[in-house]
DRENPA-3360 file (N, C-alpha, C; in nm, 2 decimals, always signed):
BEGIN
1 = MPTKTSKP = +12.17/-7.18/+0.23/+12.09/-7.13/+0.12/+11.97/-7.04/+0.18 ~ +11.96/-6.92/+0.14/+11.86/-6.83/+0.19/+11.72/-6.87/+0.14 ~ +11.63/-6.85/+0.23/+11.49/-6.89/+0.19/+11.41/-6.76/+0.17 ~ +11.31/-6.77/+0.08/+11.23/-6.66/+0.05/+11.13/-6.64/+0.16 ~ +11.12/-6.52/+0.21/+11.01/-6.49/+0.30/+10.89/-6.44/+0.23 ~ +10.78/-6.49/+0.26/+10.66/-6.44/+0.19/+10.60/-6.33/+0.27 ~ +10.55/-6.24/+0.20/+10.48/-6.13/+0.27/+10.34/-6.17/+0.30 ~ +10.29/-6.13/+0.42/+10.16/-6.17/+0.45/+10.06/-6.09/+0.35;
9 = APRKPRTD = +9.95/-6.16/+0.33/+9.85/-6.09/+0.24/+9.80/-5.97/+0.30 ~ +9.78/-5.86/+0.22/+9.73/-5.74/+0.28/+9.59/-5.76/+0.34 ~ +9.57/-5.70/+0.46/+9.44/-5.72/+0.53/+9.33/-5.64/+0.45 ~ +9.21/-5.70/+0.45/+9.10/-5.63/+0.39/+9.06/-5.52/+0.49 ~ +9.02/-5.41/+0.43/+8.98/-5.30/+0.52/+8.86/-5.34/+0.60 ~ +8.85/-5.29/+0.72/+8.73/-5.32/+0.81/+8.61/-5.26/+0.75 ~ +8.50/-5.32/+0.78/+8.37/-5.27/+0.73/+8.34/-5.13/+0.77 ~ +8.38/-5.09/+0.89/+8.35/-4.95/+0.94/+8.45/-4.86/+0.87;
17 = ALRNRERL = +8.57/-4.90/+0.83/+8.66/-4.82/+0.76/+8.61/-4.79/+0.62 ~ +8.56/-4.89/+0.55/+8.50/-4.88/+0.42/+8.38/-4.78/+0.43 ~ +8.29/-4.80/+0.53/+8.18/-4.72/+0.54/+8.22/-4.57/+0.57 ~ +8.32/-4.55/+0.65/+8.37/-4.41/+0.67/+8.42/-4.35/+0.54 ~ +8.50/-4.43/+0.47/+8.55/-4.38/+0.34/+8.44/-4.34/+0.24 ~ +8.34/-4.42/+0.23/+8.23/-4.39/+0.14/+8.15/-4.27/+0.19 ~ +8.13/-4.26/+0.32/+8.06/-4.14/+0.38/+8.14/-4.01/+0.35 ~ +8.27/-4.02/+0.37/+8.36/-3.91/+0.34/+8.35/-3.86/+0.20;
25 = LEIAKEAF = +8.35/-3.96/+0.11/+8.34/-3.92/-0.04/+8.21/-3.85/-0.07 ~ +8.10/-3.90/-0.01/+7.97/-3.84/-0.04/+7.96/-3.70/+0.02 ~ +8.01/-3.68/+0.14/+8.01/-3.55/+0.21/+8.10/-3.45/+0.13 ~ +8.22/-3.50/+0.09/+8.32/-3.42/+0.02/+8.26/-3.38/-0.11 ~ +8.19/-3.46/-0.19/+8.13/-3.43/-0.31/+8.03/-3.31/-0.29 ~ +7.95/-3.32/-0.19/+7.85/-3.22/-0.15/+7.92/-3.09/-0.12 ~ +8.03/-3.10/-0.04/+8.11/-2.98/+0.01/+8.17/-2.91/-0.11 ~ +8.23/-2.99/-0.20/+8.30/-2.93/-0.31/+8.20/-2.86/-0.41;
33 = TRHGADAS = +8.08/-2.92/-0.41/+7.97/-2.86/-0.49/+7.93/-2.73/-0.43 ~ +7.91/-2.72/-0.30/+7.87/-2.59/-0.24/+7.98/-2.49/-0.23 ~ +8.10/-2.53/-0.19/+8.21/-2.44/-0.16/+8.33/-2.44/-0.25 ~ +8.33/-2.53/-0.35/+8.45/-2.54/-0.44/+8.56/-2.61/-0.37 ~ +8.68/-2.59/-0.43/+8.80/-2.66/-0.39/+8.85/-2.62/-0.25 ~ +8.80/-2.51/-0.20/+8.84/-2.46/-0.07/+8.75/-2.51/+0.04 ~ +8.67/-2.60/+0.02/+8.58/-2.65/+0.12/+8.67/-2.70/+0.24 ~ +8.62/-2.68/+0.36/+8.70/-2.71/+0.48/+8.70/-2.86/+0.50;
41 = LDDIAKEA = +8.82/-2.92/+0.50/+8.84/-3.06/+0.52/+8.79/-3.10/+0.66 ~ +8.81/-3.01/+0.76/+8.77/-3.04/+0.90/+8.61/-3.04/+0.90 ~ +8.55/-2.95/+0.83/+8.40/-2.96/+0.82/+8.35/-3.08/+0.76 ~ +8.42/-3.13/+0.65/+8.38/-3.25/+0.58/+8.39/-3.37/+0.68 ~ +8.50/-3.38/+0.76/+8.52/-3.49/+0.85/+8.41/-3.48/+0.96 ~ +8.38/-3.36/+1.01/+8.28/-3.34/+1.11/+8.14/-3.39/+1.06 ~ +8.11/-3.34/+0.94/+7.97/-3.38/+0.88/+7.96/-3.52/+0.85 ~ +8.08/-3.59/+0.82/+8.08/-3.73/+0.80/+8.07/-3.81/+0.93;
49 = GVGPGTLY = +8.09/-3.74/+1.04/+8.09/-3.81/+1.17/+8.21/-3.88/+1.21 ~ +8.33/-3.83/+1.15/+8.46/-3.89/+1.18/+8.55/-3.78/+1.23 ~ +8.66/-3.81/+1.28/+8.76/-3.71/+1.32/+8.85/-3.68/+1.20 ~ +8.92/-3.57/+1.21/+9.01/-3.53/+1.10/+9.12/-3.64/+1.08 ~ +9.16/-3.71/+1.18/+9.26/-3.81/+1.16/+9.21/-3.92/+1.07 ~ +9.08/-3.95/+1.08/+9.03/-4.06/+0.99/+9.02/-4.01/+0.85 ~ +8.99/-3.88/+0.83/+8.99/-3.82/+0.69/+9.13/-3.83/+0.63 ~ +9.23/-3.78/+0.71/+9.36/-3.78/+0.66/+9.43/-3.92/+0.64;
57 = RHFPTRDD = +9.38/-4.02/+0.72/+9.43/-4.15/+0.70/+9.38/-4.21/+0.57 ~ +9.26/-4.17/+0.53/+9.21/-4.22/+0.40/+9.26/-4.13/+0.28 ~ +9.27/-4.00/+0.31/+9.30/-3.90/+0.20/+9.41/-3.81/+0.26 ~ +9.53/-3.84/+0.24/+9.64/-3.76/+0.31/+9.64/-3.61/+0.26 ~ +9.60/-3.58/+0.14/+9.60/-3.45/+0.09/+9.46/-3.41/+0.03 ~ +9.44/-3.28/+0.02/+9.32/-3.23/-0.05/+9.31/-3.29/-0.19 ~ +9.42/-3.29/-0.26/+9.42/-3.35/-0.40/+9.37/-3.49/-0.40 ~ +9.42/-3.57/-0.30/+9.38/-3.71/-0.29/+9.23/-3.72/-0.27;
65 = LICAVYQS = +9.17/-3.64/-0.19/+9.03/-3.64/-0.17/+8.95/-3.60/-0.29 ~ +9.00/-3.49/-0.36/+8.93/-3.45/-0.48/+8.94/-3.56/-0.59 ~ +9.05/-3.62/-0.61/+9.07/-3.73/-0.70/+8.98/-3.85/-0.67 ~ +8.97/-3.88/-0.54/+8.89/-3.99/-0.50/+8.74/-3.97/-0.52 ~ +8.69/-3.84/-0.50/+8.55/-3.81/-0.53/+8.53/-3.83/-0.68 ~ +8.61/-3.78/-0.76/+8.59/-3.79/-0.91/+8.60/-3.94/-0.95 ~ +8.70/-4.01/-0.90/+8.71/-4.15/-0.94/+8.59/-4.23/-0.89 ~ +8.54/-4.20/-0.78/+8.42/-4.27/-0.72/+8.30/-4.25/-0.82;
73 = EVEKLAAA = +8.28/-4.13/-0.87/+8.18/-4.11/-0.97/+8.19/-4.19/-1.10 ~ +8.32/-4.20/-1.14/+8.35/-4.28/-1.26/+8.32/-4.43/-1.24 ~ +8.36/-4.47/-1.12/+8.34/-4.61/-1.09/+8.19/-4.65/-1.07 ~ +8.11/-4.55/-1.03/+7.97/-4.57/-1.02/+7.91/-4.59/-1.16 ~ +7.96/-4.51/-1.25/+7.92/-4.53/-1.39/+7.95/-4.67/-1.45 ~ +8.07/-4.71/-1.42/+8.12/-4.84/-1.47/+8.04/-4.95/-1.41 ~ +8.01/-4.95/-1.28/+7.93/-5.05/-1.21/+7.79/-5.05/-1.26 ~ +7.73/-4.93/-1.29/+7.60/-4.92/-1.34/+7.58/-4.99/-1.48;
81 = ERRFSETK = +7.69/-4.98/-1.56/+7.68/-5.05/-1.69/+7.66/-5.20/-1.67 ~ +7.74/-5.26/-1.58/+7.73/-5.40/-1.55/+7.59/-5.43/-1.49 ~ +7.55/-5.35/-1.40/+7.42/-5.38/-1.33/+7.30/-5.37/-1.43 ~ +7.31/-5.26/-1.51/+7.20/-5.25/-1.61/+7.20/-5.36/-1.72 ~ +7.32/-5.40/-1.76/+7.33/-5.51/-1.86/+7.28/-5.64/-1.80 ~ +7.29/-5.66/-1.68/+7.24/-5.79/-1.61/+7.09/-5.78/-1.59 ~ +7.03/-5.66/-1.58/+6.89/-5.65/-1.53/+6.79/-5.59/-1.63 ~ +6.84/-5.54/-1.74/+6.75/-5.47/-1.83/+6.77/-5.52/-1.97;
89 = PPVDALRA = +6.67/-5.51/-2.06/+6.69/-5.54/-2.20/+6.79/-5.44/-2.26 ~ +6.86/-5.48/-2.36/+6.98/-5.40/-2.41/+6.95/-5.25/-2.44 ~ +6.84/-5.21/-2.50/+6.82/-5.07/-2.53/+6.78/-5.00/-2.40 ~ +6.71/-5.06/-2.31/+6.67/-5.00/-2.18/+6.79/-4.98/-2.10 ~ +6.89/-5.07/-2.10/+7.01/-5.06/-2.03/+7.09/-4.94/-2.08 ~ +7.10/-4.93/-2.22/+7.17/-4.82/-2.28/+7.10/-4.68/-2.24 ~ +6.97/-4.67/-2.24/+6.90/-4.55/-2.21/+6.93/-4.52/-2.06 ~ +6.91/-4.62/-1.97/+6.93/-4.59/-1.83/+7.07/-4.54/-1.80;
97 = WMLLFVDY = +7.17/-4.60/-1.87/+7.31/-4.56/-1.84/+7.34/-4.42/-1.90 ~ +7.28/-4.39/-2.01/+7.30/-4.25/-2.07/+7.23/-4.15/-1.98 ~ +7.12/-4.18/-1.92/+7.06/-4.09/-1.82/+7.15/-4.07/-1.70 ~ +7.21/-4.17/-1.65/+7.31/-4.16/-1.54/+7.43/-4.08/-1.59 ~ +7.47/-4.10/-1.71/+7.58/-4.02/-1.76/+7.56/-3.87/-1.76 ~ +7.43/-3.83/-1.78/+7.40/-3.69/-1.77/+7.42/-3.64/-1.63 ~ +7.39/-3.72/-1.53/+7.41/-3.69/-1.39/+7.56/-3.68/-1.36 ~ +7.64/-3.77/-1.42/+7.78/-3.77/-1.41/+7.84/-3.64/-1.47;
105 = IAAKHIIA = +7.79/-3.60/-1.58/+7.84/-3.47/-1.64/+7.81/-3.36/-1.54 ~ +7.69/-3.36/-1.49/+7.66/-3.25/-1.39/+7.75/-3.25/-1.27 ~ +7.78/-3.37/-1.22/+7.88/-3.38/-1.11/+8.02/-3.33/-1.15 ~ +8.05/-3.37/-1.27/+8.19/-3.33/-1.32/+8.19/-3.17/-1.33 ~ +8.08/-3.11/-1.38/+8.08/-2.96/-1.39/+8.09/-2.90/-1.25 ~ +8.02/-2.97/-1.15/+8.02/-2.91/-1.02/+8.16/-2.92/-0.95 ~ +8.23/-3.04/-0.98/+8.36/-3.06/-0.91/+8.47/-3.01/-1.00 ~ +8.45/-2.97/-1.12/+8.55/-2.92/-1.21/+8.64/-2.82/-1.15;
113 = PALNSMVG = +8.59/-2.71/-1.08/+8.68/-2.61/-1.02/+8.77/-2.67/-0.92 ~ +8.72/-2.77/-0.84/+8.80/-2.84/-0.75/+8.91/-2.92/-0.82 ~ +8.87/-2.99/-0.92/+8.97/-3.07/-1.00/+9.08/-2.98/-1.06 ~ +9.03/-2.87/-1.11/+9.13/-2.77/-1.17/+9.23/-2.71/-1.07 ~ +9.19/-2.72/-0.95/+9.28/-2.66/-0.84/+9.40/-2.76/-0.81 ~ +9.39/-2.88/-0.86/+9.49/-2.98/-0.82/+9.62/-2.94/-0.88 ~ +9.73/-2.98/-0.81/+9.86/-2.96/-0.87/+9.87/-3.04/-1.00 ~ +9.91/-2.97/-1.10/+9.92/-3.04/-1.23/+9.79/-3.05/-1.31;
121 = GPSKLYEC = +9.68/-3.01/-1.25/+9.55/-3.01/-1.32/+9.49/-3.15/-1.33 ~ +9.37/-3.16/-1.38/+9.30/-3.29/-1.38/+9.32/-3.38/-1.50 ~ +9.41/-3.34/-1.60/+9.41/-3.41/-1.72/+9.45/-3.56/-1.71 ~ +9.54/-3.59/-1.62/+9.57/-3.74/-1.60/+9.45/-3.81/-1.55 ~ +9.38/-3.75/-1.46/+9.26/-3.81/-1.40/+9.15/-3.84/-1.51 ~ +9.14/-3.74/-1.59/+9.04/-3.75/-1.70/+9.08/-3.86/-1.80 ~ +9.21/-3.87/-1.83/+9.26/-3.98/-1.92/+9.22/-4.11/-1.86 ~ +9.24/-4.14/-1.73/+9.21/-4.27/-1.67/+9.06/-4.30/-1.68;
129 = SRGLIEGA = +8.98/-4.20/-1.66/+8.84/-4.22/-1.65/+8.78/-4.24/-1.79 ~ +8.84/-4.19/-1.89/+8.79/-4.20/-2.03/+8.78/-4.35/-2.07 ~ +8.88/-4.43/-2.03/+8.88/-4.57/-2.07/+8.76/-4.64/-2.01 ~ +8.73/-4.61/-1.88/+8.61/-4.68/-1.82/+8.48/-4.64/-1.88 ~ +8.47/-4.51/-1.91/+8.35/-4.46/-1.97/+8.33/-4.52/-2.11 ~ +8.44/-4.51/-2.19/+8.43/-4.57/-2.33/+8.40/-4.72/-2.33 ~ +8.46/-4.79/-2.23/+8.43/-4.93/-2.22/+8.28/-4.96/-2.19 ~ +8.23/-4.88/-2.10/+8.09/-4.90/-2.07/+7.99/-4.87/-2.19;
137 = INSLVKRA = +8.01/-4.76/-2.25/+7.92/-4.72/-2.36/+7.94/-4.82/-2.48 ~ +8.07/-4.86/-2.51/+8.09/-4.96/-2.61/+8.02/-5.09/-2.59 ~ +8.02/-5.14/-2.46/+7.96/-5.26/-2.43/+7.81/-5.25/-2.44 ~ +7.75/-5.14/-2.39/+7.61/-5.12/-2.40/+7.56/-5.11/-2.55 ~ +7.63/-5.04/-2.63/+7.59/-5.02/-2.77/+7.60/-5.15/-2.84 ~ +7.71/-5.23/-2.81/+7.73/-5.36/-2.88/+7.62/-5.45/-2.85 ~ +7.57/-5.45/-2.72/+7.46/-5.54/-2.68/+7.33/-5.50/-2.76 ~ +7.31/-5.37/-2.76/+7.19/-5.31/-2.83/+7.19/-5.34/-2.98;
145 = VESGDIRK = +7.31/-5.33/-3.04/+7.32/-5.37/-3.18/+7.30/-5.51/-3.20 ~ +7.35/-5.60/-3.12/+7.34/-5.74/-3.13/+7.19/-5.78/-3.12 ~ +7.12/-5.71/-3.04/+6.97/-5.74/-3.01/+6.89/-5.69/-3.13 ~ +6.94/-5.60/-3.21/+6.87/-5.54/-3.32/+6.80/-5.42/-3.29 ~ +6.82/-5.37/-3.16/+6.75/-5.25/-3.12/+6.82/-5.12/-3.17 ~ +6.94/-5.13/-3.20/+7.02/-5.01/-3.25/+7.09/-5.04/-3.38 ~ +7.10/-4.94/-3.47/+7.16/-4.96/-3.60/+7.31/-5.00/-3.58 ~ +7.36/-5.07/-3.67/+7.50/-5.12/-3.67/+7.60/-5.00/-3.69;
153 = DIVPFDLL = +7.56/-4.90/-3.75/+7.65/-4.79/-3.79/+7.67/-4.68/-3.68 ~ +7.61/-4.71/-3.57/+7.62/-4.61/-3.45/+7.76/-4.62/-3.39 ~ +7.82/-4.50/-3.38/+7.95/-4.49/-3.31/+7.92/-4.46/-3.16 ~ +7.95/-4.55/-3.07/+7.91/-4.53/-2.93/+7.95/-4.40/-2.87 ~ +8.07/-4.35/-2.90/+8.12/-4.23/-2.83/+8.04/-4.11/-2.89 ~ +7.98/-4.12/-3.01/+7.91/-4.01/-3.06/+7.78/-3.98/-2.98 ~ +7.73/-4.08/-2.92/+7.61/-4.06/-2.83/+7.65/-3.98/-2.71 ~ +7.77/-4.01/-2.66/+7.82/-3.93/-2.54/+7.86/-3.79/-2.58;
161 = RALIGVAN = +7.92/-3.77/-2.70/+7.96/-3.64/-2.74/+7.83/-3.55/-2.75 ~ +7.72/-3.60/-2.80/+7.60/-3.52/-2.81/+7.56/-3.47/-2.67 ~ +7.56/-3.56/-2.57/+7.52/-3.52/-2.43/+7.62/-3.42/-2.37 ~ +7.75/-3.45/-2.40/+7.85/-3.35/-2.35/+7.83/-3.22/-2.42 ~ +7.80/-3.22/-2.54/+7.78/-3.09/-2.62/+7.67/-3.01/-2.55 ~ +7.56/-3.07/-2.52/+7.45/-3.00/-2.45/+7.50/-2.94/-2.32 ~ +7.57/-3.02/-2.25/+7.63/-2.97/-2.12/+7.72/-2.85/-2.14 ~ +7.80/-2.85/-2.24/+7.90/-2.75/-2.26/+7.84/-2.62/-2.31;
169 = VATTPDWQ = +7.72/-2.63/-2.37/+7.66/-2.50/-2.42/+7.55/-2.46/-2.32 ~ +7.54/-2.53/-2.21/+7.44/-2.50/-2.11/+7.44/-2.36/-2.06 ~ +7.33/-2.29/-2.08/+7.32/-2.15/-2.03/+7.21/-2.13/-1.93 ~ +7.13/-2.24/-1.91/+7.02/-2.23/-1.81/+7.04/-2.34/-1.71 ~ +6.98/-2.32/-1.59/+6.99/-2.42/-1.49/+6.92/-2.55/-1.52 ~ +6.83/-2.55/-1.62/+6.76/-2.67/-1.65/+6.82/-2.75/-1.77 ~ +6.95/-2.73/-1.79/+7.02/-2.80/-1.90/+7.01/-2.95/-1.88 ~ +7.01/-3.00/-1.76/+7.01/-3.14/-1.73/+6.88/-3.20/-1.78;
177 = QSAKRLVD = +6.77/-3.13/-1.77/+6.64/-3.18/-1.82/+6.65/-3.19/-1.97 ~ +6.71/-3.09/-2.03/+6.72/-3.09/-2.18/+6.81/-3.21/-2.22 ~ +6.92/-3.23/-2.15/+7.01/-3.34/-2.19/+6.93/-3.48/-2.17 ~ +6.85/-3.49/-2.07/+6.78/-3.61/-2.05/+6.67/-3.64/-2.16 ~ +6.61/-3.53/-2.20/+6.52/-3.54/-2.32/+6.60/-3.58/-2.44 ~ +6.72/-3.53/-2.46/+6.81/-3.57/-2.57/+6.84/-3.72/-2.57 ~ +6.85/-3.78/-2.45/+6.88/-3.92/-2.45/+6.77/-4.00/-2.53 ~ +6.64/-3.96/-2.51/+6.54/-4.03/-2.58/+6.54/-4.00/-2.73;
185 = ILITGSRP = +6.58/-3.88/-2.77/+6.59/-3.85/-2.91/+6.71/-3.93/-2.97 ~ +6.82/-3.94/-2.90/+6.93/-4.01/-2.95/+6.90/-4.16/-2.96 ~ +6.83/-4.22/-2.87/+6.79/-4.36/-2.87/+6.69/-4.38/-2.99 ~ +6.60/-4.29/-3.00/+6.50/-4.31/-3.12/+6.57/-4.29/-3.25 ~ +6.66/-4.20/-3.26/+6.74/-4.18/-3.39/+6.84/-4.29/-3.42 ~ +6.87/-4.37/-3.32/+6.96/-4.48/-3.34/+6.90/-4.61/-3.37 ~ +6.77/-4.61/-3.37/+6.70/-4.74/-3.40/+6.70/-4.77/-3.55 ~ +6.70/-4.89/-3.59/+6.71/-4.93/-3.73/+6.57/-4.88/-3.80;
193 = AR = +6.58/-4.85/-3.93/+6.46/-4.82/-4.00/+6.38/-4.94/-4.02 ~ +6.25/-4.93/-4.01/+6.16/-5.05/-4.02/+6.08/-5.04/-4.14;
% end
């Protein structure tokens, strides 16, 4: 009678490997911001203090690196929702996360040309990120509604649509400041009538 062979548990990445990966993502984000999708991968590796082999071991293709940079930004947003919910009153957590969302929109605008250069385009990547973003805003608004800080009729995604709208009609370099002021307007307008 044959016996099942169990696969060994996958090894956890070494600390230095995780540090290298995170450094590569940060440097790549900056490089794609400055140079677009054609940023030199060798220069990214060099600036991160690793060899090209390390970069390609983590990100075998340019598309893999571009996707990872974008996904990293989305994951930071999701992690911030949890952190803010644990450390701030509900309406303050919502405000802080919305301000961070403005920075995310800016990063998305910066990396959009690189994302658009991917084979097949970025639509699948955007679809995956939408769930994380919606989950975060839904959770924050629910908490703020339950605390009585926000009206019950507020549709969470409408808050994000307003911020995205400001970004999409941005014609000046200071659109981020305008969007951040809009966060306070949205929070004030979402409060229950007293």
